[in-house]
C-alpha positions as CSV (number, residue, x, y, z in Angstrom):
1,M,0.0,0.0,0.0
2,P,1.5,3.4,-0.9
3,L,2.6,5.7,1.8
4,R,0.6,8.8,2.3
5,K,2.1,12.2,1.7
6,K,1.6,13.1,5.4
7,T,3.7,10.1,6.4
8,L,6.4,10.9,3.9
9,R,6.8,14.4,5.3
10,H,7.8,13.1,8.7
11,M,10.6,11.0,7.3
12,P,14.2,12.1,6.8
13,P,15.0,13.1,3.2
14,E,16.9,9.9,2.2
15,T,14.2,7.7,3.7
16,R,11.6,9.7,1.9
17,K,13.3,9.1,-1.5
18,V,13.5,5.4,-0.9
19,A,9.8,5.3,0.2
20,R,8.9,7.1,-3.0
21,L,10.9,4.6,-5.1
22,V,9.2,1.7,-3.4
23,N,5.8,3.3,-4.1
24,D,6.7,3.7,-7.8
25,L,7.9,0.1,-8.0
26,A,4.6,-1.2,-6.6
27,S,2.7,0.9,-9.1
28,V,4.8,-0.3,-12.0
29,E,4.4,-3.9,-10.9
30,R,0.6,-3.5,-10.7
31,R,0.4,-2.0,-14.2
32,L,2.6,-4.8,-15.7
33,K,0.4,-7.4,-14.1
34,N,-2.7,-5.8,-15.7
35,L,-0.9,-5.9,-19.1
36,L,-0.2,-9.6,-19.1
37,P,-3.6,-10.8,-20.4
38,T,-3.5,-8.2,-23.2
39,I,0.0,-9.3,-24.2
40,Q,-1.0,-13.0,-24.1
41,R,-4.0,-12.3,-26.4
42,M,-1.8,-10.4,-28.8
43,E,0.6,-13.3,-29.0
44,V,-2.2,-15.7,-29.8
45,W,-3.6,-13.4,-32.5
46,E,-0.1,-13.1,-34.0
47,R,0.4,-16.9,-34.1
48,A,-3.0,-17.3,-35.7
49,D,-2.2,-14.7,-38.3
50,L,1.1,-16.3,-39.1
51,K,-0.6,-19.7,-39.6
52,R,-3.3,-18.1,-41.8
53,Q,-0.6,-16.4,-43.9
54,A,1.4,-19.6,-44.3
55,A,-1.8,-21.5,-45.4
56,Q,-2.6,-18.8,-47.8
57,E,0.9,-18.9,-49.4
58,E,0.8,-22.7,-49.6
59,S,-2.6,-22.6,-51.4
60,Q,-1.2,-20.0,-53.9
61,R,1.9,-22.2,-54.5
62,R,-0.4,-25.2,-55.3
63,L,-2.5,-23.1,-57.7
64,R,0.7,-22.0,-59.5
65,K,1.9,-25.5,-60.0
66,E,-1.3,-26.6,-61.6
């Protein structure tokens, strides 16, 4: 849980900097976790598209041979 501004004011300067970095790290971690499902879906779509393109190219090669 992020530290409140009031709590940060009572800390020495160096401790305050470290606390802010910890808060930022937690925020970034949360955002990355929320991005994972989107990235997974994109990878599935990409694989499906590559397979579709390969099948399309194969069918065009077969037509050219005939």
